C-alpha positions, -999 to +999 in steps of 0.1 A: +665-254-602+637-243-580+619-260-549+587-273-551+565-297-530+544-323-546+515-339-522+494-368-530+463-381-517+462-419-522+434-445-519+435-455-483+422-491-491+453-499-509+471-531-496+505-524-481+525-542-513+502-520-537+512-490-518+548-495-517+547-504-556+528-474-565+554-451-541+583-468-560+567-462-592+562-425-583+598-421-571+609-440-605+590-414-626+606-386-606+641-397-612+632-402-649+619-366-652+652-356-641+635-343-607+656-345-578+640-359-545+650-337-516+628-350-488+599-372-483+572-373-454+546-398-453+514-384-433+498-417-433+459-417-432+441-385-426+405-373-424+395-354-458+377-322-458+352-337-483+348-373-496+367-387-526+351-418-540+330-422-511+357-422-489+364-397-461+400-406-454+430-405-478+467-413-475+488-383-475+525-382-489+545-349-493+577-349-514+603-317-515+615-315-551+642-296-570+634-294-608+625-275-636+589-265-637+586-280-672+590-317-661+557-314-642+536-315-675+544-349-684+544-362-648+510-345-641+497-366-670+510-399-658+495-391-622+460-385-635+458-419-650+469-438-620+436-449-603+450-448-567+463-413-568+432-396-561+447-361-560+480-344-566+493-306-563+526-291-570+536-260-550+565-237-557+582-229-524+597-194-518+636-191-528 
């Protein structure tokens, strides 16, 4: 399996319980897609380079994953329909 990073920008206006619930749901979906979570880093709220949905800040999350790249197709579809996930990107790491 190859290593990837998955970065999210979440809505910074979410309540704490909503954010915890969304993060739990993300981890559950990763597990169901046979993606191994090798590390996670919560960068909290940071300034954005440009406004997203009239906000100049976003809540950043970074996950290190081990998986086959095919799992990311279904995950991308799921992440795109979540209103509080503003952006996400999968990045392949060097071997």
